[in-house]
N, C-alpha and C positions, 0 to 999 in steps of 0.2 A: 716546762716551757710554755704549755698552753695557758696556764694561769698567768705567767709573766707577760705573755703577749697581749693579754686583754686588761692588764692592770698597770697602774703607775706606782712605782716605789718612791715614796716621798720621805726624805731624811731631813731632819731639823738639827742644826748644829750652831755653835757659837760660844759665847762666853758663859761660864757657869755664873749663875745668879744674874744673868744678863737679859732674860726675857724668853728663853727657849721654852720653858714650861708653859708660860702664859700663851704663847703662840700655838704650841702643840695642843693645849686645852681648847682653844678656840676652833682649831681645825677639826679636832675629833668630834665636835658637836654635829658636824655635817653628816647626814644619813648615808652619804655615798663614801664615807671615809671610815676605815677601821684602824683603831690603835690596838694596844695590847691589853685586852680584857680588863679595862678599868671600870670603876663603879660610879662614874659621874652622872649617868642617866638611869636612875633607879625607878623612875615612874613605871607604872604598869604598861605593858606593851598594848598598843591599839592597832590591830591589824588593818582596820579601815584607814586610819590616818598615817600608819607607818611610823609611829613615834615610839620612843621608849626602847626597852630591850626585849627582844623575843627570846625564845628558849635557846636558840643557838648561841646568842650573845651571853646569856647566863651560863651556859655550859663552858664557854671559852674562859669566863672569869674563874670558874671552878677548876678548869684544867690548869690555868696559870698558877693558881694557889697550890695545886698538887705538884706541879713541876718546879716551882720556885717558892717553897713554903717559908724561906727565911728572908724573902724580899717583900717589903710592904706592897700591898696591892695598889697603893697610890703612887708608888715609885715608877716613873715612866721610862727611864733610860733603857733603851734596848741593849746597850753594851753589857748590862748586867744580866740579861736574859738569854745569853748565848755563851758558848765557849770556843768559838771558831776564831774570832779576832781577839787581839790582845786588849787588856783593860787599862794598861798604863798606870797601874796602882791607884786608879781614881777612887777605888773603894777603900784606900788606905789600909791594906792588909798588915797585920802585925809583923809578918815576915814576907819580904825583907824590908818593906817600906819604913816602918818605924825605927828599925835599927840603923838603916842608912840615913834617915833624917836626923836621928840623935847624933850620929857621928858627924854629919855635916854641920849641925848647930854648934857642937863642941869645938870643932876645928875653926869655924867661922868666928867664934868668940875668943878662943885662946891661941889659935895659930892660923890667922887669916891668910898669910902668904902660902902656907902649905895647902890650905883649902883651895885657893886659887889655882895652884899648880896641878892639883888633882882633878879640878873641874867637877867636883862632886854634885853640884847643883844640876849639871847637865845630865845626870843619871838617876835622879830621884823619882820622877813621876809624881803622881798626886795632883790634886786640884790646882795647886799654886805653882807647880813646876813642870808639869808633863810636856808643855809645848817646847821646853828647852831640850828635850830628848830628841835626838835625831831619829831614834827608832820609833817615835810616835807619829812620824810623817810618812804615811803609807800611800804610795802612788801606783800607777799602772805597771811600773817596773818591779814591784815587790814580788817576792816568791809566792805570796798568798793570792796573787792575781791569776787565779785559775778557775776553770769550770767546776772542778771538784769543790773548791772553797765556796764558790757561789751556791752550789747545790746544797752543801752542808749547812750554810748559813740560812738559806731560805727554808730548809726543812725545819730547823729549830724555831725560827720565828713564825712559820706557817701554822704551827700547832696552836698558837694563841692569837693569830690574826683571823678575822672573818673574811674568808676568801671570796665571799659573794660580792664584796664591795669593789668599787672602781679604783680606789686609791688605798694603798696600804702604807700607813705612816709609822715611822720610827724616829724617836727623839733621843739623841745623846749629844750633849755639847761637844764632845770630842770628835764628832763627825766632821767638824771644821778642819781637822788634821788628816782625815782619811777619805775625803770626798772623791778624790781621783780614783782611789782603789774601789770604792763602792760603785762608782759609775762603771768601771771596767767589769766588775763582778756581774752586775745585772745585764750589761751588754752581752756578756758571754752566754747568758741564758735567754737572749733575744728579748730582754725587757727594756723598760724605759725608766731612767732614774731622774728625779727632780730633787732640788735642794733648796731649803730656806735657811739662811744664816741670819742670826739675830745678835745684835750688839747693844752696848750701853756705854754711856759716858764712863771713861776709865776710872775716874775718882769715885763715882757713884757705885760702879761695879765692885771696886775694891772695898768700899765701906760696907756694901751688902754682904760680901764674903766674910769680913771681920765680924760684923754684927751677928750673923747667923751661926758663928762658930765654925765656919767651913775652912777658915784659914787664920793662922796666927802671924803670918808674915807682915812685914812693914808695908806701909802705903807705897813706898818706892819700889819694893820688890814685886808687889802685886801689879802695879802699873807696867813694870818691865815685862811681866808675863802677859798682860793684856796685849802689849805691843807684839810680842812674839807670835801670838795667835793671829792678830789682825794682819801683820806683815806676811805671815805664811799664807793666809787666805788670799790676800791680794796677788801673791805670786802664783797661786793655784788656779784662780778663776779663768785665765786664758786657756787652760787645758780642759775645761769642762765644755760640753756642747752648748752652742748658742741657745739662749732662752731656756736653759735647764736649771737656772737658779734665780732666786730672789734674795735681796739683802734688805733687812729691816732694822730699824732702831726701836728699842723698847719704848722711847717717848712716843713714837708714831703709833705703835700698837695700843698704848695706853690712852692716848688722846682720841683716836678714831678707830676703835676696835672693829666696828661693823664695816667701815670703809676698807680697812686692811683685809678683813676676811673676804669681802666681796671681790676684791682684786685677786686674791689668791684662788678663790673658787673659779673665777673666770680663767685664770692662767692654767689651772688644773683641768679645765674643760669638764666640770661637773655642774650639777644643777645650780643655777644662779640663786642668789639670796632672795631676790624678790619672788621668784617662782616658788621657792621653799615656803615663803610667807603665805603666798596665795593658796598653796595646797595644804597648809596647816602642818608642814613638816619642819618648820624652821624655829620652833619654840626654844629648843635647846641652845641654838646659836644666840638668840636674843637674850635669853636668860644669862648666858655666859657674859655677854657684852655689858649687861647692867651690873655685873659683879666686879668688873675691872676698875681698879683705882686709876683715875685720870692723871694723877701726879705722884707716881711711886718714888720719885727722887726728892720730893720736898723735905722730908724729914732728914735726909742725908745732907742736904744743903745747909740746913740749920746746924746740924752737928759738926759739919766741916768748918763752918765759920767759927764755931766755938773752939774747935781744935786749934785754929790759927791764932788764937789769943795766947797760946803757949809758945814762948820764944823758941824752944827746942823744936817743936813741930813746925813752926814757921820756917826754920832753917831747912827742914826736910822738904817742905813745900817749895821753897826757892830752888833747891837742888832738883826736884822733880821738873819744875818749869824749865830750868836750864838744860837738863839732859834729855827731856822727852818731848817738849812742846812741838818741835819741828816734825818729829817722827809721828806723833799722834795726828797732827794736821794732815800729814801725807796720806794717811789711811782712813781718815774719818771726816 
């Protein structure tokens, strides 16, 4: 409780392939913020300047590798670095996810009426379907909303957080479905929770999922899932404390990375960017900003225009516009 009372728990959530990692990477460059033992700042530690990694941070990286040897050190999702909260099959485990997905695809192809009656898609989980699961929406009324759960979760993450820092950041896109529970958990421990939600144009996000091999679903199905997430978030926001969240668009982060970070640092009440620069402690933030692509969606716009030349795909696009345009505009 003492640690919780003097730190801010910052959770990043939103669409997969929607800008959560980019935002998280910018935030973790701030010397007052701790993420989970990542290796993005490998320059030698300068005690006078307060830059780079000191021995504690290096030990945290080694501890994470010891505790989670099968998870890449560059993988930042906190949901995979704990076993207190459900993972919604986001890691696509062979059992039961793949077998359920196979049954769903077979029935969808050969017996669509039966598939509809069984509502299999609402029970699959995984990157492209988890928001359809009622069980993935965890709020303050859930059985996990207890002091015991909060303490267990904090203990697991605290082993790889640098508890000297003012802000402890955790990023999992699925936080967008459990923000109300997370807020309740940290409140139970007298802590303060903050949230950053990041989104992306639904067509661009769907194409990024397809291109990266993260999803094989159709453009129509992926946009429907995008909507399930955004509509759920819109319904949840009134239940979060005032000024406890920020909503970002990937386009804004990409076009003005330093401006976005400056606003977030101010909101989090940590050392401002200009002061970091003057004291020589802001190099990592500026280096990150120069690495950010200012137009991440340009290639997808070109590809999508090419897809529209296919009459079959053009029909799917027309169906997307007809079914989803009003809903997308209502939440975006």
